[in-house]
CHARMM-style PDB file with segment names, atoms N, HN, CA, C and O in Angstrom:
ATOM      1  N   MET     1     -58.018  14.071 -56.443  1.00  0.00      PROA
ATOM      2  CA  MET     1     -56.937  14.995 -56.649  1.00  0.00      PROA
ATOM      3  C   MET     1     -56.781  15.321 -58.139  1.00  0.00      PROA
ATOM      4  O   MET     1     -56.529  16.468 -58.507  1.00  0.00      PROA
ATOM      5  N   LEU     2     -56.931  14.319 -58.974  1.00  0.00      PROA
ATOM      6  HN  LEU     2     -57.136  13.387 -58.675  1.00  0.00      PROA
ATOM      7  CA  LEU     2     -56.845  14.531 -60.417  1.00  0.00      PROA
ATOM      8  C   LEU     2     -57.984  15.427 -60.894  1.00  0.00      PROA
ATOM      9  O   LEU     2     -57.787  16.282 -61.757  1.00  0.00      PROA
ATOM     10  N   ASP     3     -59.170  15.230 -60.335  1.00  0.00      PROA
ATOM     11  HN  ASP     3     -59.331  14.535 -59.634  1.00  0.00      PROA
ATOM     12  CA  ASP     3     -60.308  16.069 -60.703  1.00  0.00      PROA
ATOM     13  C   ASP     3     -60.077  17.524 -60.311  1.00  0.00      PROA
ATOM     14  O   ASP     3     -60.469  18.434 -61.041  1.00  0.00      PROA
ATOM     15  N   LYS     4     -59.444  17.746 -59.167  1.00  0.00      PROA
ATOM     16  HN  LYS     4     -59.125  17.007 -58.574  1.00  0.00      PROA
ATOM     17  CA  LYS     4     -59.138  19.108 -58.735  1.00  0.00      PROA
ATOM     18  C   LYS     4     -58.137  19.760 -59.691  1.00  0.00      PROA
ATOM     19  O   LYS     4     -58.265  20.937 -60.029  1.00  0.00      PROA
ATOM     20  N   ALA     5     -57.152  18.993 -60.116  1.00  0.00      PROA
ATOM     21  HN  ALA     5     -57.048  18.037 -59.841  1.00  0.00      PROA
ATOM     22  CA  ALA     5     -56.164  19.515 -61.063  1.00  0.00      PROA
ATOM     23  C   ALA     5     -56.836  19.866 -62.392  1.00  0.00      PROA
ATOM     24  O   ALA     5     -56.491  20.864 -63.025  1.00  0.00      PROA
ATOM     25  N   LEU     6     -57.799  19.039 -62.807  1.00  0.00      PROA
ATOM     26  HN  LEU     6     -58.079  18.229 -62.293  1.00  0.00      PROA
ATOM     27  CA  LEU     6     -58.508  19.316 -64.051  1.00  0.00      PROA
ATOM     28  C   LEU     6     -59.422  20.530 -63.935  1.00  0.00      PROA
ATOM     29  O   LEU     6     -59.692  21.196 -64.934  1.00  0.00      PROA
ATOM     30  N   GLU     7     -59.898  20.824 -62.733  1.00  0.00      PROA
ATOM     31  HN  GLU     7     -59.679  20.282 -61.922  1.00  0.00      PROA
ATOM     32  CA  GLU     7     -60.684  22.047 -62.539  1.00  0.00      PROA
ATOM     33  C   GLU     7     -59.810  23.280 -62.782  1.00  0.00      PROA
ATOM     34  O   GLU     7     -60.277  24.288 -63.311  1.00  0.00      PROA
ATOM     35  N   LEU     8     -58.542  23.187 -62.389  1.00  0.00      PROA
ATOM     36  HN  LEU     8     -58.162  22.368 -61.959  1.00  0.00      PROA
ATOM     37  CA  LEU     8     -57.627  24.307 -62.576  1.00  0.00      PROA
ATOM     38  C   LEU     8     -57.122  24.410 -64.011  1.00  0.00      PROA
ATOM     39  O   LEU     8     -56.962  25.510 -64.540  1.00  0.00      PROA
ATOM     40  N   GLU     9     -56.873  23.265 -64.638  1.00  0.00      PROA
ATOM     41  HN  GLU     9     -57.003  22.371 -64.208  1.00  0.00      PROA
ATOM     42  CA  GLU     9     -56.351  23.211 -66.006  1.00  0.00      PROA
ATOM     43  C   GLU     9     -57.188  22.226 -66.834  1.00  0.00      PROA
ATOM     44  O   GLU     9     -56.734  21.110 -67.087  1.00  0.00      PROA
ATOM     45  N   PRO    10     -58.383  22.606 -67.258  1.00  0.00      PROA
ATOM     46  CA  PRO    10     -59.271  21.657 -67.939  1.00  0.00      PROA
ATOM     47  C   PRO    10     -58.795  21.224 -69.330  1.00  0.00      PROA
ATOM     48  O   PRO    10     -59.316  20.251 -69.875  1.00  0.00      PROA
ATOM     49  N   THR    11     -57.830  21.918 -69.908  1.00  0.00      PROA
ATOM     50  HN  THR    11     -57.407  22.709 -69.465  1.00  0.00      PROA
ATOM     51  CA  THR    11     -57.365  21.542 -71.245  1.00  0.00      PROA
ATOM     52  C   THR    11     -55.975  20.914 -71.229  1.00  0.00      PROA
ATOM     53  O   THR    11     -55.380  20.727 -72.290  1.00  0.00      PROA
ATOM     54  N   ASP    12     -55.454  20.592 -70.075  1.00  0.00      PROA
ATOM     55  HN  ASP    12     -55.938  20.745 -69.214  1.00  0.00      PROA
ATOM     56  CA  ASP    12     -54.137  19.961 -69.981  1.00  0.00      PROA
ATOM     57  C   ASP    12     -54.244  18.516 -70.454  1.00  0.00      PROA
ATOM     58  O   ASP    12     -54.898  17.692 -69.815  1.00  0.00      PROA
ATOM     59  N   PHE    13     -53.601  18.218 -71.569  1.00  0.00      PROA
ATOM     60  HN  PHE    13     -53.070  18.888 -72.088  1.00  0.00      PROA
ATOM     61  CA  PHE    13     -53.744  16.901 -72.192  1.00  0.00      PROA
ATOM     62  C   PHE    13     -53.146  15.786 -71.351  1.00  0.00      PROA
ATOM     63  O   PHE    13     -53.632  14.655 -71.387  1.00  0.00      PROA
ATOM     64  N   ALA    14     -52.108  16.084 -70.603  1.00  0.00      PROA
ATOM     65  HN  ALA    14     -51.713  17.003 -70.574  1.00  0.00      PROA
ATOM     66  CA  ALA    14     -51.512  15.063 -69.736  1.00  0.00      PROA
ATOM     67  C   ALA    14     -52.497  14.653 -68.647  1.00  0.00      PROA
ATOM     68  O   ALA    14     -52.631  13.467 -68.344  1.00  0.00      PROA
ATOM     69  N   LEU    15     -53.183  15.623 -68.062  1.00  0.00      PROA
ATOM     70  HN  LEU    15     -53.074  16.586 -68.308  1.00  0.00      PROA
ATOM     71  CA  LEU    15     -54.176  15.320 -67.030  1.00  0.00      PROA
ATOM     72  C   LEU    15     -55.356  14.555 -67.600  1.00  0.00      PROA
ATOM     73  O   LEU    15     -55.850  13.616 -66.976  1.00  0.00      PROA
ATOM     74  N   LEU    16     -55.812  14.950 -68.782  1.00  0.00      PROA
ATOM     75  HN  LEU    16     -55.411  15.713 -69.289  1.00  0.00      PROA
ATOM     76  CA  LEU    16     -56.920  14.246 -69.426  1.00  0.00      PROA
ATOM     77  C   LEU    16     -56.534  12.808 -69.748  1.00  0.00      PROA
ATOM     78  O   LEU    16     -57.336  11.887 -69.594  1.00  0.00      PROA
ATOM     79  N   HSD    17     -55.295  12.629 -70.197  1.00  0.00      PROA
ATOM     80  HN  HSD    17     -54.643  13.377 -70.322  1.00  0.00      PROA
ATOM     81  CA  HSD    17     -54.811  11.282 -70.500  1.00  0.00      PROA
ATOM     82  C   HSD    17     -54.753  10.428 -69.228  1.00  0.00      PROA
ATOM     83  O   HSD    17     -55.141   9.260 -69.240  1.00  0.00      PROA
ATOM     84  N   LEU    18     -54.269  11.018 -68.139  1.00  0.00      PROA
ATOM     85  HN  LEU    18     -53.954  11.967 -68.130  1.00  0.00      PROA
ATOM     86  CA  LEU    18     -54.190  10.284 -66.871  1.00  0.00      PROA
ATOM     87  C   LEU    18     -55.575   9.872 -66.374  1.00  0.00      PROA
ATOM     88  O   LEU    18     -55.745   8.766 -65.860  1.00  0.00      PROA
ATOM     89  N   ARG    19     -56.560  10.752 -66.523  1.00  0.00      PROA
ATOM     90  HN  ARG    19     -56.422  11.650 -66.940  1.00  0.00      PROA
ATOM     91  CA  ARG    19     -57.910  10.401 -66.082  1.00  0.00      PROA
ATOM     92  C   ARG    19     -58.485   9.259 -66.920  1.00  0.00      PROA
ATOM     93  O   ARG    19     -59.150   8.373 -66.383  1.00  0.00      PROA
ATOM     94  N   ALA    20     -58.240   9.272 -68.214  1.00  0.00      PROA
ATOM     95  HN  ALA    20     -57.700   9.992 -68.651  1.00  0.00      PROA
ATOM     96  CA  ALA    20     -58.704   8.179 -69.066  1.00  0.00      PROA
ATOM     97  C   ALA    20     -58.013   6.871 -68.690  1.00  0.00      PROA
ATOM     98  O   ALA    20     -58.669   5.833 -68.600  1.00  0.00      PROA
ATOM     99  N   ARG    21     -56.708   6.905 -68.472  1.00  0.00      PROA
ATOM    100  HN  ARG    21     -56.175   7.748 -68.545  1.00  0.00      PROA
ATOM    101  CA  ARG    21     -55.975   5.702 -68.051  1.00  0.00      PROA
ATOM    102  C   ARG    21     -56.463   5.187 -66.709  1.00  0.00      PROA
ATOM    103  O   ARG    21     -56.576   3.978 -66.506  1.00  0.00      PROA
ATOM    104  N   PHE    22     -56.754   6.110 -65.783  1.00  0.00      PROA
ATOM    105  HN  PHE    22     -56.662   7.092 -65.947  1.00  0.00      PROA
ATOM    106  CA  PHE    22     -57.265   5.744 -64.472  1.00  0.00      PROA
ATOM    107  C   PHE    22     -58.608   5.028 -64.598  1.00  0.00      PROA
ATOM    108  O   PHE    22     -58.845   4.026 -63.922  1.00  0.00      PROA
ATOM    109  N   SER    23     -59.480   5.537 -65.455  1.00  0.00      PROA
ATOM    110  HN  SER    23     -59.287   6.350 -66.004  1.00  0.00      PROA
ATOM    111  CA  SER    23     -60.787   4.896 -65.663  1.00  0.00      PROA
ATOM    112  C   SER    23     -60.627   3.495 -66.241  1.00  0.00      PROA
ATOM    113  O   SER    23     -61.297   2.562 -65.800  1.00  0.00      PROA
ATOM    114  N   PHE    24     -59.748   3.343 -67.220  1.00  0.00      PROA
ATOM    115  HN  PHE    24     -59.204   4.102 -67.578  1.00  0.00      PROA
ATOM    116  CA  PHE    24     -59.495   2.021 -67.795  1.00  0.00      PROA
ATOM    117  C   PHE    24     -58.973   1.061 -66.734  1.00  0.00      PROA
ATOM    118  O   PHE    24     -59.398  -0.092 -66.666  1.00  0.00      PROA
ATOM    119  N   THR    25     -58.055   1.540 -65.912  1.00  0.00      PROA
ATOM    120  HN  THR    25     -57.709   2.477 -65.967  1.00  0.00      PROA
ATOM    121  CA  THR    25     -57.467   0.696 -64.869  1.00  0.00      PROA
ATOM    122  C   THR    25     -58.521   0.263 -63.864  1.00  0.00      PROA
ATOM    123  O   THR    25     -58.576  -0.910 -63.496  1.00  0.00      PROA
ATOM    124  N   LEU    26     -59.353   1.188 -63.417  1.00  0.00      PROA
ATOM    125  HN  LEU    26     -59.308   2.141 -63.716  1.00  0.00      PROA
ATOM    126  CA  LEU    26     -60.412   0.841 -62.475  1.00  0.00      PROA
ATOM    127  C   LEU    26     -61.392  -0.156 -63.074  1.00  0.00      PROA
ATOM    128  O   LEU    26     -61.838  -1.083 -62.398  1.00  0.00      PROA
ATOM    129  N   ALA    27     -61.721   0.037 -64.330  1.00  0.00      PROA
ATOM    130  HN  ALA    27     -61.359   0.790 -64.879  1.00  0.00      PROA
ATOM    131  CA  ALA    27     -62.685  -0.846 -64.980  1.00  0.00      PROA
ATOM    132  C   ALA    27     -62.147  -2.272 -65.107  1.00  0.00      PROA
ATOM    133  O   ALA    27     -62.923  -3.224 -65.179  1.00  0.00      PROA
ATOM    134  N   ASN    28     -60.838  -2.418 -65.133  1.00  0.00      PROA
ATOM    135  HN  ASN    28     -60.207  -1.645 -65.075  1.00  0.00      PROA
ATOM    136  CA  ASN    28     -60.238  -3.736 -65.329  1.00  0.00      PROA
ATOM    137  C   ASN    28     -59.784  -4.411 -64.038  1.00  0.00      PROA
ATOM    138  O   ASN    28     -59.124  -5.449 -64.087  1.00  0.00      PROA
ATOM    139  N   LEU    29     -60.127  -3.836 -62.882  1.00  0.00      PROA
ATOM    140  HN  LEU    29     -60.662  -2.993 -62.842  1.00  0.00      PROA
ATOM    141  CA  LEU    29     -59.769  -4.478 -61.622  1.00  0.00      PROA
ATOM    142  C   LEU    29     -60.607  -5.732 -61.404  1.00  0.00      PROA
ATOM    143  O   LEU    29     -61.797  -5.762 -61.720  1.00  0.00      PROA
ATOM    144  N   SER    30     -59.979  -6.753 -60.867  1.00  0.00      PROA
ATOM    145  HN  SER    30     -59.013  -6.729 -60.610  1.00  0.00      PROA
ATOM    146  CA  SER    30     -60.714  -7.972 -60.531  1.00  0.00      PROA
ATOM    147  C   SER    30     -61.511  -7.754 -59.256  1.00  0.00      PROA
ATOM    148  O   SER    30     -61.342  -6.741 -58.576  1.00  0.00      PROA
ATOM    149  N   TRP    31     -62.369  -8.694 -58.937  1.00  0.00      PROA
ATOM    150  HN  TRP    31     -62.506  -9.516 -59.489  1.00  0.00      PROA
ATOM    151  CA  TRP    31     -63.180  -8.599 -57.729  1.00  0.00      PROA
ATOM    152  C   TRP    31     -62.286  -8.511 -56.497  1.00  0.00      PROA
ATOM    153  O   TRP    31     -62.538  -7.709 -55.598  1.00  0.00      PROA
ATOM    154  N   LEU    32     -61.252  -9.329 -56.456  1.00  0.00      PROA
ATOM    155  HN  LEU    32     -61.047  -9.981 -57.186  1.00  0.00      PROA
ATOM    156  CA  LEU    32     -60.346  -9.355 -55.315  1.00  0.00      PROA
ATOM    157  C   LEU    32     -59.600  -8.024 -55.170  1.00  0.00      PROA
ATOM    158  O   LEU    32     -59.438  -7.515 -54.061  1.00  0.00      PROA
ATOM    159  N   GLU    33     -59.155  -7.473 -56.283  1.00  0.00      PROA
ATOM    160  HN  GLU    33     -59.286  -7.887 -57.184  1.00  0.00      PROA
ATOM    161  CA  GLU    33     -58.461  -6.186 -56.241  1.00  0.00      PROA
ATOM    162  C   GLU    33     -59.397  -5.073 -55.758  1.00  0.00      PROA
ATOM    163  O   GLU    33     -58.996  -4.211 -54.976  1.00  0.00      PROA
ATOM    164  N   ARG    34     -60.643  -5.103 -56.230  1.00  0.00      PROA
ATOM    165  HN  ARG    34     -60.969  -5.804 -56.864  1.00  0.00      PROA
ATOM    166  CA  ARG    34     -61.626  -4.117 -55.776  1.00  0.00      PROA
ATOM    167  C   ARG    34     -61.855  -4.220 -54.271  1.00  0.00      PROA
ATOM    168  O   ARG    34     -61.953  -3.209 -53.575  1.00  0.00      PROA
ATOM    169  N   LYS    35     -61.939  -5.448 -53.783  1.00  0.00      PROA
ATOM    170  HN  LYS    35     -61.859  -6.269 -54.348  1.00  0.00      PROA
ATOM    171  CA  LYS    35     -62.155  -5.669 -52.347  1.00  0.00      PROA
ATOM    172  C   LYS    35     -60.965  -5.138 -51.537  1.00  0.00      PROA
ATOM    173  O   LYS    35     -61.152  -4.505 -50.498  1.00  0.00      PROA
ATOM    174  N   ALA    36     -59.748  -5.397 -52.012  1.00  0.00      PROA
ATOM    175  HN  ALA    36     -59.596  -5.911 -52.856  1.00  0.00      PROA
ATOM    176  CA  ALA    36     -58.550  -4.916 -51.316  1.00  0.00      PROA
ATOM    177  C   ALA    36     -58.507  -3.388 -51.293  1.00  0.00      PROA
ATOM    178  O   ALA    36     -58.173  -2.792 -50.269  1.00  0.00      PROA
ATOM    179  N   VAL    37     -58.838  -2.764 -52.400  1.00  0.00      PROA
ATOM    180  HN  VAL    37     -59.110  -3.249 -53.232  1.00  0.00      PROA
ATOM    181  CA  VAL    37     -58.836  -1.303 -52.467  1.00  0.00      PROA
ATOM    182  C   VAL    37     -59.907  -0.731 -51.543  1.00  0.00      PROA
ATOM    183  O   VAL    37     -59.675   0.277 -50.875  1.00  0.00      PROA
ATOM    184  N   SER    38     -61.062  -1.357 -51.502  1.00  0.00      PROA
ATOM    185  HN  SER    38     -61.250  -2.176 -52.045  1.00  0.00      PROA
ATOM    186  CA  SER    38     -62.133  -0.847 -50.651  1.00  0.00      PROA
ATOM    187  C   SER    38     -61.789  -0.972 -49.166  1.00  0.00      PROA
ATOM    188  O   SER    38     -62.332  -0.238 -48.341  1.00  0.00      PROA
ATOM    189  N   MET    39     -60.896  -1.892 -48.824  1.00  0.00      PROA
ATOM    190  HN  MET    39     -60.454  -2.488 -49.494  1.00  0.00      PROA
ATOM    191  CA  MET    39     -60.454  -1.995 -47.435  1.00  0.00      PROA
ATOM    192  C   MET    39     -59.498  -0.854 -47.078  1.00  0.00      PROA
ATOM    193  O   MET    39     -59.472  -0.402 -45.933  1.00  0.00      PROA
ATOM    194  N   LEU    40     -58.719  -0.391 -48.046  1.00  0.00      PROA
ATOM    195  HN  LEU    40     -58.740  -0.758 -48.976  1.00  0.00      PROA
ATOM    196  CA  LEU    40     -57.752   0.670 -47.806  1.00  0.00      PROA
ATOM    197  C   LEU    40     -58.376   2.064 -47.910  1.00  0.00      PROA
ATOM    198  O   LEU    40     -58.000   2.976 -47.173  1.00  0.00      PROA
ATOM    199  N   TYR    41     -59.313   2.217 -48.811  1.00  0.00      PROA
ATOM    200  HN  TYR    41     -59.619   1.477 -49.409  1.00  0.00      PROA
ATOM    201  CA  TYR    41     -59.950   3.512 -49.044  1.00  0.00      PROA
ATOM    202  C   TYR    41     -61.430   3.390 -48.745  1.00  0.00      PROA
ATOM    203  O   TYR    41     -61.996   2.298 -48.808  1.00  0.00      PROA
ATOM    204  N   SER    42     -62.051   4.503 -48.421  1.00  0.00      PROA
ATOM    205  HN  SER    42     -61.591   5.389 -48.370  1.00  0.00      PROA
ATOM    206  CA  SER    42     -63.462   4.456 -48.037  1.00  0.00      PROA
ATOM    207  C   SER    42     -64.362   4.082 -49.210  1.00  0.00      PROA
ATOM    208  O   SER    42     -65.320   3.327 -49.040  1.00  0.00      PROA
ATOM    209  N   GLU    43     -64.062   4.602 -50.392  1.00  0.00      PROA
ATOM    210  HN  GLU    43     -63.284   5.214 -50.530  1.00  0.00      PROA
ATOM    211  CA  GLU    43     -64.914   4.319 -51.543  1.00  0.00      PROA
ATOM    212  C   GLU    43     -64.086   4.309 -52.812  1.00  0.00      PROA
ATOM    213  O   GLU    43     -63.177   5.121 -52.980  1.00  0.00      PROA
ATOM    214  N   LEU    44     -64.401   3.398 -53.690  1.00  0.00      PROA
ATOM    215  HN  LEU    44     -65.140   2.738 -53.554  1.00  0.00      PROA
ATOM    216  CA  LEU    44     -63.722   3.294 -54.975  1.00  0.00      PROA
ATOM    217  C   LEU    44     -64.630   3.885 -56.042  1.00  0.00      PROA
ATOM    218  O   LEU    44     -65.805   3.532 -56.138  1.00  0.00      PROA
ATOM    219  N   ARG    45     -64.085   4.772 -56.828  1.00  0.00      PROA
ATOM    220  HN  ARG    45     -63.130   5.059 -56.750  1.00  0.00      PROA
ATOM    221  CA  ARG    45     -64.856   5.401 -57.896  1.00  0.00      PROA
ATOM    222  C   ARG    45     -65.315   4.350 -58.895  1.00  0.00      PROA
ATOM    223  O   ARG    45     -64.549   3.460 -59.266  1.00  0.00      PROA
ATOM    224  N   LYS    46     -66.545   4.454 -59.321  1.00  0.00      PROA
ATOM    225  HN  LYS    46     -67.167   5.177 -59.020  1.00  0.00      PROA
ATOM    226  CA  LYS    46     -67.080   3.535 -60.332  1.00  0.00      PROA
ATOM    227  C   LYS    46     -66.594   3.989 -61.703  1.00  0.00      PROA
ATOM    228  O   LYS    46     -66.643   5.176 -62.025  1.00  0.00      PROA
ATOM    229  N   ALA    47     -66.133   3.056 -62.492  1.00  0.00      PROA
ATOM    230  HN  ALA    47     -66.093   2.091 -62.231  1.00  0.00      PROA
ATOM    231  CA  ALA    47     -65.673   3.373 -63.838  1.00  0.00      PROA
ATOM    232  C   ALA    47     -65.884   2.160 -64.737  1.00  0.00      PROA
ATOM    233  O   ALA    47     -65.778   1.016 -64.296  1.00  0.00      PROA
ATOM    234  N   THR    48     -66.181   2.429 -65.986  1.00  0.00      PROA
ATOM    235  HN  THR    48     -66.268   3.358 -66.344  1.00  0.00      PROA
ATOM    236  CA  THR    48     -66.349   1.369 -66.972  1.00  0.00      PROA
ATOM    237  C   THR    48     -65.373   1.609 -68.120  1.00  0.00      PROA
ATOM    238  O   THR    48     -64.758   2.671 -68.222  1.00  0.00      PROA
ATOM    239  N   ILE    49     -65.249   0.617 -68.964  1.00  0.00      PROA
ATOM    240  HN  ILE    49     -65.749  -0.245 -68.881  1.00  0.00      PROA
ATOM    241  CA  ILE    49     -64.408   0.775 -70.158  1.00  0.00      PROA
ATOM    242  C   ILE    49     -64.940   1.931 -70.993  1.00  0.00      PROA
ATOM    243  O   ILE    49     -64.166   2.703 -71.559  1.00  0.00      PROA
ATOM    244  N   GLY    50     -66.249   2.049 -71.067  1.00  0.00      PROA
ATOM    245  HN  GLY    50     -66.878   1.422 -70.607  1.00  0.00      PROA
ATOM    246  CA  GLY    50     -66.869   3.139 -71.827  1.00  0.00      PROA
ATOM    247  C   GLY    50     -66.493   4.509 -71.285  1.00  0.00      PROA
ATOM    248  O   GLY    50     -66.314   5.452 -72.055  1.00  0.00      PROA
ATOM    249  N   ASP    51     -66.371   4.629 -69.958  1.00  0.00      PROA
ATOM    250  HN  ASP    51     -66.516   3.863 -69.333  1.00  0.00      PROA
ATOM    251  CA  ASP    51     -65.938   5.895 -69.361  1.00  0.00      PROA
ATOM    252  C   ASP    51     -64.538   6.254 -69.848  1.00  0.00      PROA
ATOM    253  O   ASP    51     -64.273   7.391 -70.240  1.00  0.00      PROA
ATOM    254  N   GLY    52     -63.661   5.278 -69.817  1.00  0.00      PROA
ATOM    255  HN  GLY    52     -63.876   4.355 -69.499  1.00  0.00      PROA
ATOM    256  CA  GLY    52     -62.289   5.522 -70.269  1.00  0.00      PROA
ATOM    257  C   GLY    52     -62.237   5.891 -71.737  1.00  0.00      PROA
ATOM    258  O   GLY    52     -61.477   6.774 -72.135  1.00  0.00      PROA
ATOM    259  N   GLN    53     -63.050   5.213 -72.547  1.00  0.00      PROA
ATOM    260  HN  GLN    53     -63.668   4.496 -72.223  1.00  0.00      PROA
ATOM    261  CA  GLN    53     -63.079   5.507 -73.978  1.00  0.00      PROA
ATOM    262  C   GLN    53     -63.616   6.909 -74.241  1.00  0.00      PROA
ATOM    263  O   GLN    53     -63.059   7.647 -75.054  1.00  0.00      PROA
ATOM    264  N   SER    54     -64.692   7.275 -73.559  1.00  0.00      PROA
ATOM    265  HN  SER    54     -65.145   6.676 -72.899  1.00  0.00      PROA
ATOM    266  CA  SER    54     -65.264   8.602 -73.800  1.00  0.00      PROA
ATOM    267  C   SER    54     -64.322   9.704 -73.321  1.00  0.00      PROA
ATOM    268  O   SER    54     -64.223  10.750 -73.962  1.00  0.00      PROA
ATOM    269  N   GLU    55     -63.628   9.483 -72.201  1.00  0.00      PROA
ATOM    270  HN  GLU    55     -63.708   8.634 -71.681  1.00  0.00      PROA
ATOM    271  CA  GLU    55     -62.661  10.469 -71.727  1.00  0.00      PROA
ATOM    272  C   GLU    55     -61.493  10.597 -72.699  1.00  0.00      PROA
ATOM    273  O   GLU    55     -60.999  11.696 -72.949  1.00  0.00      PROA
ATOM    274  N   ASN    56     -61.060   9.470 -73.238  1.00  0.00      PROA
ATOM    275  HN  ASN    56     -61.461   8.577 -73.034  1.00  0.00      PROA
ATOM    276  CA  ASN    56     -59.961   9.497 -74.203  1.00  0.00      PROA
ATOM    277  C   ASN    56     -60.406  10.181 -75.496  1.00  0.00      PROA
ATOM    278  O   ASN    56     -59.641  10.940 -76.091  1.00  0.00      PROA
ATOM    279  N   ASN    57     -61.634   9.916 -75.931  1.00  0.00      PROA
ATOM    280  HN  ASN    57     -62.255   9.299 -75.447  1.00  0.00      PROA
ATOM    281  CA  ASN    57     -62.141  10.559 -77.142  1.00  0.00      PROA
ATOM    282  C   ASN    57     -62.268  12.060 -76.962  1.00  0.00      PROA
ATOM    283  O   ASN    57     -61.959  12.819 -77.881  1.00  0.00      PROA
ATOM    284  N   SER    58     -62.722  12.506 -75.787  1.00  0.00      PROA
ATOM    285  HN  SER    58     -62.973  11.890 -75.041  1.00  0.00      PROA
ATOM    286  CA  SER    58     -62.832  13.947 -75.554  1.00  0.00      PROA
ATOM    287  C   SER    58     -61.453  14.592 -75.512  1.00  0.00      PROA
ATOM    288  O   SER    58     -61.282  15.726 -75.957  1.00  0.00      PROA
ATOM    289  N   ARG    59     -60.472  13.872 -74.980  1.00  0.00      PROA
ATOM    290  HN  ARG    59     -60.612  12.950 -74.619  1.00  0.00      PROA
ATOM    291  CA  ARG    59     -59.093  14.394 -74.965  1.00  0.00      PROA
ATOM    292  C   ARG    59     -58.584  14.571 -76.387  1.00  0.00      PROA
ATOM    293  O   ARG    59     -57.989  15.594 -76.724  1.00  0.00      PROA
ATOM    294  N   ARG    60     -58.825  13.564 -77.217  1.00  0.00      PROA
ATOM    295  HN  ARG    60     -59.309  12.732 -76.944  1.00  0.00      PROA
ATOM    296  CA  ARG    60     -58.374  13.651 -78.615  1.00  0.00      PROA
ATOM    297  C   ARG    60     -59.071  14.780 -79.355  1.00  0.00      PROA
ATOM    298  O   ARG    60     -58.450  15.484 -80.152  1.00  0.00      PROA
ATOM    299  N   LYS    61     -60.369  14.952 -79.091  1.00  0.00      PROA
ATOM    300  HN  LYS    61     -60.873  14.380 -78.444  1.00  0.00      PROA
ATOM    301  CA  LYS    61     -61.130  16.010 -79.750  1.00  0.00      PROA
ATOM    302  C   LYS    61     -60.591  17.379 -79.356  1.00  0.00      PROA
ATOM    303  O   LYS    61     -60.425  18.248 -80.212  1.00  0.00      PROA
ATOM    304  N   ARG    62     -60.316  17.580 -78.061  1.00  0.00      PROA
ATOM    305  HN  ARG    62     -60.451  16.874 -77.366  1.00  0.00      PROA
ATOM    306  CA  ARG    62     -59.765  18.858 -77.606  1.00  0.00      PROA
ATOM    307  C   ARG    62     -58.397  19.116 -78.216  1.00  0.00      PROA
ATOM    308  O   ARG    62     -58.078  20.242 -78.599  1.00  0.00      PROA
ATOM    309  N   LYS    63     -57.596  18.068 -78.304  1.00  0.00      PROA
ATOM    310  HN  LYS    63     -57.856  17.154 -77.993  1.00  0.00      PROA
ATOM    311  CA  LYS    63     -56.261  18.220 -78.881  1.00  0.00      PROA
ATOM    312  C   LYS    63     -56.370  18.620 -80.354  1.00  0.00      PROA
ATOM    313  O   LYS    63     -55.655  19.509 -80.817  1.00  0.00      PROA
ATOM    314  N   ARG    64     -57.266  17.958 -81.083  1.00  0.00      PROA
ATOM    315  HN  ARG    64     -57.847  17.236 -80.707  1.00  0.00      PROA
ATOM    316  CA  ARG    64     -57.470  18.267 -82.497  1.00  0.00      PROA
ATOM    317  C   ARG    64     -57.952  19.710 -82.670  1.00  0.00      PROA
ATOM    318  O   ARG    64     -57.491  20.415 -83.568  1.00  0.00      PROA
ATOM    319  N   MET    65     -58.877  20.149 -81.814  1.00  0.00      PROA
ATOM    320  HN  MET    65     -59.251  19.576 -81.085  1.00  0.00      PROA
ATOM    321  CA  MET    65     -59.392  21.517 -81.898  1.00  0.00      PROA
ATOM    322  C   MET    65     -58.279  22.532 -81.639  1.00  0.00      PROA
ATOM    323  O   MET    65     -58.206  23.557 -82.316  1.00  0.00      PROA
ATOM    324  N   ASN    66     -57.416  22.253 -80.667  1.00  0.00      PROA
ATOM    325  HN  ASN    66     -57.475  21.420 -80.116  1.00  0.00      PROA
ATOM    326  CA  ASN    66     -56.302  23.159 -80.374  1.00  0.00      PROA
ATOM    327  C   ASN    66     -55.321  23.224 -81.533  1.00  0.00      PROA
ATOM    328  O   ASN    66     -54.778  24.288 -81.828  1.00  0.00      PROA
ATOM    329  N   GLN    67     -55.091  22.091 -82.191  1.00  0.00      PROA
ATOM    330  HN  GLN    67     -55.533  21.226 -81.951  1.00  0.00      PROA
ATOM    331  CA  GLN    67     -54.185  22.078 -83.334  1.00  0.00      PROA
ATOM    332  C   GLN    67     -54.766  22.877 -84.491  1.00  0.00      PROA
ATOM    333  O   GLN    67     -54.038  23.585 -85.187  1.00  0.00      PROA
ATOM    334  N   GLU    68     -56.080  22.767 -84.700  1.00  0.00      PROA
ATOM    335  HN  GLU    68     -56.671  22.191 -84.135  1.00  0.00      PROA
ATOM    336  CA  GLU    68     -56.720  23.513 -85.771  1.00  0.00      PROA
ATOM    337  C   GLU    68     -56.699  25.003 -85.485  1.00  0.00      PROA
ATOM    338  O   GLU    68     -56.528  25.799 -86.408  1.00  0.00      PROA
ATOM    339  N   GLU    69     -56.869  25.403 -84.234  1.00  0.00      PROA
ATOM    340  HN  GLU    69     -57.008  24.757 -83.484  1.00  0.00      PROA
ATOM    341  CA  GLU    69     -56.813  26.818 -83.876  1.00  0.00      PROA
ATOM    342  C   GLU    69     -55.412  27.367 -84.080  1.00  0.00      PROA
ATOM    343  O   GLU    69     -55.250  28.535 -84.434  1.00  0.00      PROA
ATOM    344  N   GLY    70     -54.405  26.545 -83.864  1.00  0.00      PROA
ATOM    345  HN  GLY    70     -54.536  25.597 -83.577  1.00  0.00      PROA
ATOM    346  CA  GLY    70     -53.024  26.975 -84.055  1.00  0.00      PROA
ATOM    347  C   GLY    70     -52.693  27.224 -85.515  1.00  0.00      PROA
ATOM    348  O   GLY    70     -51.812  28.027 -85.823  1.00  0.00      PROA
ATOM    349  N   ARG    71     -53.384  26.547 -86.412  1.00  0.00      PROA
ATOM    350  HN  ARG    71     -54.099  25.894 -86.162  1.00  0.00      PROA
ATOM    351  CA  ARG    71     -53.132  26.712 -87.853  1.00  0.00      PROA
ATOM    352  C   ARG    71     -53.738  27.991 -88.407  1.00  0.00      PROA
ATOM    353  O   ARG    71     -53.296  28.494 -89.439  1.00  0.00      PROA
ATOM    354  N   LYS    72     -54.750  28.520 -87.724  1.00  0.00      PROA
ATOM    355  HN  LYS    72     -55.110  28.112 -86.885  1.00  0.00      PROA
ATOM    356  CA  LYS    72     -55.447  29.706 -88.227  1.00  0.00      PROA
ATOM    357  C   LYS    72     -54.655  30.960 -88.009  1.00  0.00      PROA
ATOM    358  OT1 LYS    72     -55.104  32.046 -88.377  1.00  0.00      PROA
TER     359      LYS     72
END
C-alpha cells in the first residue's frame, strides 16, 4: 500500500520517511517475530538495515534538492 502511494506521490517526504522506517523495522525483527508475521501474512518483504539507510539517504537528497530549487 505504501508503494502504491509512492507511485502517486514519489516526492512526498512523509511517505519516503515511512518507507525507510518500515525497512528498518523489518530488518530488526527477531526470528520469532518474523515467524509470527509469516503466519498472519502470506509473505514478508525482505529488508536490511542497508535498505533503510539507502531509502533514508535518497529521501534526504530529494529534500535537499527541493530546498535548493526553492532558493533559485
